[in-house]
TORPA-4810 file (N, C-alpha, C, O; in nm, 3 decimals):
<nodes>
NODE_1_7.195_22.826_19.879_7.287_22.721_19.856_7.312_22.713_19.707_7.225_22.743_19.626_X
NODE_2_7.430_22.672_19.673_7.468_22.659_19.536_7.434_22.511_19.489_7.386_22.431_19.569_X
NODE_3_7.459_22.482_19.368_7.432_22.352_19.309_7.506_22.239_19.378_7.465_22.124_19.364_X
NODE_4_7.609_22.267_19.450_7.692_22.161_19.516_7.656_22.151_19.667_7.722_22.080_19.743_X
NODE_5_7.552_22.223_19.707_7.510_22.215_19.848_7.584_22.308_19.945_7.560_22.304_20.066_X
NODE_6_7.673_22.390_19.892_7.738_22.489_19.976_7.655_22.610_20.000_7.594_22.665_19.908_X
NODE_7_7.652_22.653_20.123_7.567_22.768_20.157_7.633_22.899_20.110_7.753_22.922_20.129_X
NODE_8_7.549_22.981_20.048_7.601_23.110_19.992_7.528_23.222_20.065_7.406_23.222_20.082_X
NODE_9_7.609_23.317_20.108_7.559_23.440_20.171_7.587_23.557_20.080_7.700_23.579_20.038_X
NODE_10_7.487_23.628_20.050_7.504_23.748_19.963_7.466_23.873_20.042_7.353_23.887_20.088_X
NODE_11_7.561_23.958_20.055_7.532_24.082_20.130_7.502_24.191_20.027_7.579_24.211_19.933_X
NODE_12_7.391_24.261_20.044_7.348_24.365_19.956_7.312_24.485_20.038_7.244_24.472_20.140_X
NODE_13_7.358_24.605_19.998_7.328_24.723_20.063_7.214_24.787_19.986_7.238_24.851_19.884_X
NODE_14_7.089_24.770_20.033_6.972_24.828_19.964_6.856_24.825_20.062_6.862_24.763_20.169_X
NODE_15_6.753_24.892_20.024_6.630_24.890_20.104_6.558_24.761_20.068_6.530_24.734_19.951_X
NODE_16_6.529_24.682_20.171_6.468_24.547_20.139_6.338_24.560_20.074_6.303_24.469_19.998_X
NODE_17_6.259_24.664_20.093_6.134_24.678_20.024_6.155_24.698_19.875_6.074_24.653_19.794_X
NODE_18_6.262_24.763_19.840_6.293_24.776_19.695_6.337_24.643_19.637_6.295_24.608_19.527_X
NODE_19_6.418_24.571_19.706_6.458_24.437_19.656_6.336_24.343_19.649_6.324_24.264_19.555_X
NODE_20_6.248_24.351_19.742_6.128_24.271_19.742_6.047_24.291_19.614_5.999_24.195_19.555_X
NODE_21_6.033_24.421_19.571_5.961_24.451_19.452_6.034_24.403_19.329_5.969_24.351_19.238_X
NODE_22_6.168_24.417_19.320_6.246_24.380_19.208_6.252_24.232_19.191_6.253_24.182_19.078_X
NODE_23_6.256_24.156_19.305_6.279_24.011_19.297_6.146_23.932_19.297_6.150_23.810_19.279_X
NODE_24_6.033_23.995_19.315_5.905_23.927_19.320_5.882_23.842_19.193_5.830_23.731_19.202_X
NODE_25_5.919_23.893_19.078_5.897_23.824_18.954_5.993_23.697_18.939_5.978_23.617_18.846_X
NODE_26_6.086_23.684_19.028_6.179_23.573_19.032_6.142_23.474_19.147_6.225_23.392_19.187_X
NODE_27_6.021_23.483_19.198_5.968_23.394_19.300_6.034_23.414_19.436_6.054_23.318_19.510_X
NODE_28_6.069_23.535_19.470_6.120_23.569_19.604_6.000_23.623_19.683_5.913_23.691_19.629_X
NODE_29_6.001_23.590_19.813_5.895_23.636_19.901_5.959_23.682_20.030_6.058_23.624_20.075_X
NODE_30_5.901_23.788_20.091_5.950_23.837_20.218_5.890_23.757_20.329_5.769_23.739_20.337_X
NODE_31_5.977_23.709_20.415_5.931_23.626_20.529_5.955_23.694_20.664_5.905_23.650_20.767_X
NODE_32_6.030_23.797_20.661_6.072_23.865_20.789_6.117_24.006_20.743_6.144_24.029_20.625_X
NODE_33_6.124_24.095_20.838_6.170_24.231_20.800_6.314_24.233_20.746_6.358_24.330_20.685_X
NODE_34_6.381_24.125_20.769_6.528_24.122_20.722_6.553_24.019_20.619_6.665_24.009_20.570_X
NODE_35_6.453_23.937_20.583_6.479_23.823_20.495_6.383_23.814_20.372_6.263_23.838_20.384_X
NODE_36_6.436_23.781_20.263_6.364_23.741_20.140_6.410_23.596_20.113_6.526_23.562_20.135_X
NODE_37_6.317_23.513_20.065_6.355_23.375_20.030_6.310_23.345_19.887_6.210_23.398_19.838_X
NODE_38_6.385_23.261_19.824_6.350_23.214_19.691_6.257_23.090_19.713_6.295_22.990_19.773_X
NODE_39_6.136_23.103_19.663_6.036_22.999_19.684_6.073_22.869_19.622_6.027_22.764_19.667_X
NODE_40_6.156_22.872_19.517_6.199_22.746_19.457_6.278_22.657_19.548_6.295_22.539_19.518_X
NODE_41_6.331_22.711_19.662_6.409_22.634_19.759_6.327_22.595_19.876_6.378_22.528_19.966_X
NODE_42_6.199_22.633_19.880_6.115_22.606_19.996_6.046_22.473_19.980_5.991_22.444_19.874_X
NODE_43_6.048_22.392_20.084_5.983_22.260_20.084_5.839_22.268_20.133_5.746_22.211_20.077_X
NODE_44_5.828_22.344_20.245_5.694_22.357_20.304_5.692_22.471_20.406_5.797_22.526_20.440_X
NODE_45_5.575_22.506_20.453_5.565_22.613_20.552_5.505_22.549_20.678_5.407_22.475_20.667_X
NODE_46_5.560_22.575_20.794_5.507_22.531_20.921_5.437_22.652_20.980_5.498_22.737_21.044_X
NODE_47_5.309_22.657_20.956_5.230_22.773_20.998_5.210_22.778_21.151_5.194_22.886_21.209_X
NODE_48_5.210_22.663_21.214_5.195_22.656_21.353_5.315_22.718_21.430_5.299_22.790_21.529_X
NODE_49_5.438_22.685_21.378_5.559_22.735_21.437_5.617_22.854_21.369_5.725_22.900_21.406_X
NODE_50_5.546_22.908_21.268_5.589_23.027_21.192_5.727_23.007_21.131_5.815_23.091_21.148_X
NODE_51_5.746_22.894_21.060_5.876_22.865_21.002_5.864_22.826_20.852_5.765_22.768_20.808_X
NODE_52_5.966_22.861_20.780_5.985_22.818_20.643_6.076_22.699_20.645_6.186_22.708_20.698_X
NODE_53_6.034_22.588_20.588_6.119_22.469_20.578_6.174_22.463_20.436_6.102_22.463_20.337_X
NODE_54_6.309_22.458_20.434_6.375_22.451_20.305_6.401_22.309_20.257_6.404_22.219_20.341_X
NODE_55_6.417_22.285_20.132_6.438_22.150_20.076_6.567_22.096_20.135_6.579_21.974_20.145_X
NODE_56_6.664_22.178_20.174_6.792_22.130_20.232_6.772_22.087_20.379_6.864_22.031_20.438_X
NODE_57_6.654_22.111_20.438_6.625_22.067_20.570_6.632_22.176_20.679_6.582_22.153_20.789_X
NODE_58_6.688_22.286_20.654_6.693_22.388_20.761_6.567_22.470_20.762_6.490_22.470_20.666_X
NODE_59_6.547_22.540_20.870_6.428_22.618_20.894_6.464_22.768_20.916_6.570_22.802_20.967_X
NODE_60_6.371_22.853_20.875_6.391_22.997_20.900_6.263_23.050_20.953_6.156_23.023_20.897_X
NODE_61_6.270_23.126_21.063_6.151_23.184_21.128_6.086_23.288_21.035_6.155_23.373_20.977_X
NODE_62_5.953_23.281_21.021_5.874_23.381_20.954_5.816_23.476_21.065_5.784_23.433_21.176_X
NODE_63_5.805_23.603_21.032_5.735_23.687_21.123_5.581_23.675_21.099_5.535_23.647_20.988_X
NODE_64_5.507_23.696_21.204_5.360_23.685_21.197_5.309_23.792_21.095_5.209_23.768_21.027_X
NODE_65_5.378_23.905_21.084_5.336_24.007_20.992_5.335_23.959_20.846_5.249_24.000_20.768_X
NODE_66_5.429_23.874_20.810_5.442_23.830_20.671_5.396_23.691_20.642_5.393_23.651_20.525_X
NODE_67_5.358_23.613_20.743_5.333_23.468_20.723_5.218_23.446_20.627_5.227_23.356_20.544_X
NODE_68_5.112_23.522_20.633_4.998_23.502_20.543_5.031_23.538_20.403_4.982_23.474_20.310_X
NODE_69_5.111_23.636_20.383_5.157_23.672_20.246_5.250_23.559_20.192_5.242_23.521_20.075_X
NODE_70_5.336_23.509_20.279_5.428_23.402_20.232_5.339_23.282_20.196_5.364_23.219_20.093_X
NODE_71_5.240_23.248_20.273_5.148_23.138_20.241_5.083_23.157_20.110_5.076_23.065_20.029_X
NODE_72_5.035_23.278_20.086_4.970_23.307_19.960_5.072_23.299_19.836_5.040_23.245_19.730_X
NODE_73_5.191_23.355_19.859_5.299_23.350_19.753_5.342_23.207_19.726_5.363_23.168_19.612_X
NODE_74_5.354_23.133_19.829_5.401_22.990_19.814_5.289_22.905_19.744_5.317_22.824_19.655_X
NODE_75_5.167_22.926_19.786_5.054_22.856_19.710_5.050_22.888_19.569_5.038_22.800_19.484_X
NODE_76_5.059_23.014_19.540_5.063_23.061_19.397_5.182_23.002_19.323_5.168_22.958_19.209_X
NODE_77_5.300_23.001_19.386_5.416_22.945_19.323_5.397_22.795_19.291_5.433_22.749_19.183_X
NODE_78_5.340_22.719_19.386_5.312_22.579_19.366_5.212_22.555_19.255_5.231_22.464_19.175_X
NODE_79_5.109_22.632_19.248_5.010_22.619_19.142_5.071_22.647_19.003_5.035_22.579_18.906_X
NODE_80_5.160_22.743_18.993_5.220_22.781_18.870_5.329_22.685_18.822_5.357_22.677_18.703_X
NODE_81_5.393_22.610_18.917_5.502_22.519_18.874_5.458_22.376_18.862_5.537_22.291_18.821_X
NODE_82_5.337_22.347_18.896_5.292_22.206_18.886_5.225_22.182_18.747_5.181_22.070_18.718_X
</nodes>
């Protein structure tokens, strides 16, 4: 989403693993084989339902494969920004 609340979709043609490495320093975390999220937009994690809850109120499903890494990344992000 942009600063006005409009949803933005960016299509990139690249290997997601490469993007994951490049964007990690900018607080992005992989939540699914197809998705990276910017942790600054995350409100909370619903570990029971395997979902990322965004500040804007919408939810995105996390895969079980990545959920523990997302939890670790989000906890680290919160510790560093508080």
